[in-house]
C-alpha positions as CSV (number, residue, x, y, z in Angstrom):
1,M,12.6,-8.7,-12.7
2,K,9.8,-10.6,-14.2
3,V,6.8,-12.5,-12.7
4,K,8.0,-15.7,-14.3
5,S,11.1,-15.7,-12.0
6,W,9.0,-15.5,-8.8
7,M,5.7,-17.2,-9.5
8,V,4.6,-20.6,-8.2
9,T,4.3,-22.9,-11.1
10,E,2.8,-26.0,-9.4
11,V,-0.6,-24.4,-8.9
12,I,-3.4,-26.2,-7.0
13,T,-6.6,-25.7,-9.0
14,A,-10.2,-26.8,-8.8
15,S,-13.1,-27.1,-11.2
16,P,-16.3,-25.1,-11.3
17,E,-18.2,-28.3,-10.1
18,D,-16.0,-28.7,-7.0
19,T,-17.6,-27.6,-3.7
20,V,-16.8,-24.8,-1.3
21,E,-15.9,-27.5,1.2
22,N,-13.5,-29.1,-1.3
23,A,-11.8,-25.7,-1.9
24,I,-11.5,-25.1,1.9
25,Q,-9.9,-28.5,2.4
26,L,-7.4,-27.8,-0.4
27,M,-6.5,-24.5,1.1
28,R,-5.9,-26.1,4.5
29,R,-4.0,-29.1,3.2
30,F,-1.6,-27.0,1.0
31,S,-1.5,-23.8,3.1
32,I,-2.8,-21.6,0.3
33,R,-5.3,-18.8,0.0
34,H,-6.1,-18.7,-3.7
35,I,-7.4,-21.4,-6.0
36,P,-7.7,-20.8,-9.7
37,I,-10.8,-22.5,-11.2
38,I,-10.1,-24.3,-14.5
39,E,-12.5,-25.7,-17.0
40,N,-11.4,-27.3,-20.3
41,G,-7.9,-26.1,-19.6
42,K,-8.9,-22.5,-19.3
43,L,-9.0,-20.2,-16.3
44,V,-12.7,-19.4,-15.6
45,G,-12.5,-18.0,-12.1
46,L,-10.8,-17.8,-8.8
47,V,-11.7,-18.5,-5.2
48,T,-9.9,-17.0,-2.3
49,E,-9.9,-17.6,1.4
50,S,-11.6,-14.3,2.0
51,N,-14.4,-14.7,-0.5
52,L,-15.1,-18.3,0.8
53,R,-15.7,-17.0,4.4
54,A,-19.2,-16.0,3.4
55,Y,-20.0,-19.7,2.6
56,L,-18.9,-21.4,5.8
57,T,-22.4,-22.4,7.0
58,S,-23.2,-26.1,6.7
59,E,-25.9,-25.5,4.0
60,K,-23.5,-23.5,1.8
61,L,-20.4,-25.8,2.1
62,Q,-21.9,-28.0,-0.7
63,L,-22.4,-25.1,-3.2
64,P,-20.4,-25.6,-6.4
65,L,-17.5,-23.1,-6.9
66,K,-19.1,-21.9,-10.1
67,E,-21.7,-20.2,-7.9
68,V,-19.2,-18.4,-5.6
69,M,-16.1,-17.9,-7.7
70,I,-14.7,-14.6,-8.8
71,L,-15.4,-14.4,-12.5
72,N,-12.8,-12.9,-14.9
73,P,-10.1,-12.5,-12.3
74,I,-7.3,-10.0,-12.9
75,T,-4.4,-11.9,-14.4
76,V,-0.8,-11.1,-15.5
77,D,1.6,-12.5,-18.1
78,P,4.8,-14.3,-17.1
79,E,6.7,-11.3,-18.7
80,T,5.0,-8.8,-16.5
81,S,7.4,-6.9,-14.2
82,I,7.3,-7.6,-10.5
83,D,6.8,-3.8,-10.1
84,E,3.7,-3.9,-12.2
85,A,2.3,-7.0,-10.5
86,A,2.8,-5.2,-7.1
87,R,1.0,-2.1,-8.4
88,I,-2.0,-4.3,-9.5
89,I,-2.2,-6.1,-6.2
90,Y,-2.0,-2.8,-4.3
91,K,-4.5,-1.0,-6.6
92,Y,-7.1,-3.8,-6.4
93,K,-6.4,-4.8,-2.8
94,I,-6.0,-8.5,-3.7
95,G,-3.6,-11.1,-2.5
96,G,-2.5,-12.8,-5.7
97,L,-2.7,-13.0,-9.4
98,P,-3.1,-16.0,-11.7
99,V,-0.4,-16.0,-14.4
100,V,-1.7,-16.8,-17.8
101,A,0.2,-17.3,-21.1
102,K,-1.5,-18.0,-24.4
103,G,-4.8,-18.6,-22.6
104,Q,-3.3,-21.2,-20.2
105,L,-2.7,-20.9,-16.5
106,V,1.1,-21.2,-16.0
107,G,1.4,-20.0,-12.4
108,I,0.2,-17.8,-9.6
109,I,2.0,-14.9,-7.9
110,T,1.0,-13.7,-4.5
111,I,1.9,-10.8,-2.3
112,T,4.3,-13.1,-0.4
113,D,6.2,-14.0,-3.6
114,I,6.4,-10.3,-4.5
115,L,7.7,-9.4,-1.0
116,E,10.3,-12.2,-1.3
117,A,11.4,-10.7,-4.7
118,F,11.8,-7.2,-3.2
119,I,13.6,-8.5,-0.1
120,E,16.0,-10.3,-2.4
121,L,16.5,-7.2,-4.6
122,M,17.1,-5.0,-1.6
123,G,19.6,-7.5,0.0
124,L,17.7,-7.4,3.3
125,L,18.6,-10.9,4.3
126,K,22.3,-10.5,3.6
127,S,24.7,-9.4,6.3
128,S,24.9,-5.7,5.5
129,S,25.4,-2.1,6.6
130,R,23.3,0.9,5.6
131,L,23.8,4.6,5.5
132,D,21.3,7.3,4.8
133,V,22.6,10.3,3.0
134,I,21.4,13.7,1.7
135,P,23.9,14.4,-1.1
136,K,25.0,18.0,-1.5
137,K,23.4,19.5,-4.6
138,D,21.7,16.1,-5.2
139,N,25.0,14.7,-6.4
140,L,24.4,11.0,-5.9
141,D,27.3,10.1,-8.3
142,E,29.8,11.7,-6.0
143,V,28.4,10.0,-2.9
144,L,28.7,6.6,-4.6
145,E,32.2,7.3,-5.8
146,I,33.3,8.2,-2.2
147,I,31.7,5.0,-0.9
148,R,33.5,2.9,-3.5
149,K,36.9,4.6,-2.9
150,S,36.4,4.0,0.9
151,G,36.0,0.3,0.3
152,G,32.2,0.1,0.3
153,K,30.4,-2.5,-2.0
154,I,26.9,-1.4,-2.8
155,I,24.0,-3.9,-2.7
156,S,21.1,-1.6,-3.3
157,I,19.9,2.0,-3.2
158,G,16.5,3.4,-2.2
159,M,15.3,7.0,-2.2
160,D,12.7,9.0,-0.5
161,V,12.0,12.7,-0.1
162,N,12.0,14.2,3.4
163,L,9.7,16.9,4.8
164,N,12.1,19.6,3.5
165,G,11.8,18.3,0.0
166,E,15.4,16.9,0.0
167,K,16.2,13.5,-1.5
168,V,17.4,11.0,1.1
169,Y,19.2,8.0,-0.3
170,F,19.3,4.7,1.7
171,I,22.4,2.9,0.6
172,R,22.8,-0.7,1.6
173,L,26.4,-2.1,1.5
174,E,28.0,-5.4,2.1
175,K,28.9,-5.5,5.9
176,I,31.5,-2.8,6.6
177,A,32.5,-0.4,9.3
178,L,30.9,2.9,8.3
179,D,32.8,5.5,10.3
180,K,35.5,6.2,7.6
181,I,32.9,6.3,4.8
182,A,30.7,8.7,6.8
183,S,33.6,10.8,7.6
184,D,34.7,11.0,4.0
185,L,31.2,11.9,2.9
186,E,30.8,14.6,5.4
187,A,34.2,16.0,4.6
188,S,32.9,16.4,1.0
189,G,29.9,18.3,2.1
190,H,27.3,15.5,2.1
191,K,24.9,15.1,5.0
192,V,25.0,11.6,6.6
193,I,21.7,11.1,8.5
194,S,22.2,7.7,10.0
195,L,24.4,4.6,10.1
196,V,23.3,1.1,10.6
197,E,26.1,-1.5,11.0
């Protein structure tokens, strides 16, 4: 999944000469927390709700954004993967990234957009069932085959390692009764940890 599929393309922007007060009003009006600063069609900075908090006194509200903006903000390309954008946001503890192509601002992607992408990918908003399994001899292929033969339709698979160093697979399925699937898995030597219907 690429950033271009999840970014907001109608971006609210400001100029370096706009004031802190103007930026705060834009954020309130459009319910946003990031405003790219554009000059001569190029991204020159970024202001965020959190960095503007330091300028909320009456004498600082009239400061131009060029004096308070984040210079050289971290950006991504529309072809950047959602995974990479999430890593950047996490690593730098930021809430969003301007999306730039050929030197032009083409969008913005925020942590909310990335969360939406992951929720969609994991099928979390669909009516579903989930089973958590430790496959015998780490044989996930056999687990998936048993699920399919038992009528399960897989939406997504996640994996983690438990305290014993075993791989635990979280398998989300289209809504189905899980008793037969769990019974078939256990009969084949796989350990079913939990069922969520």
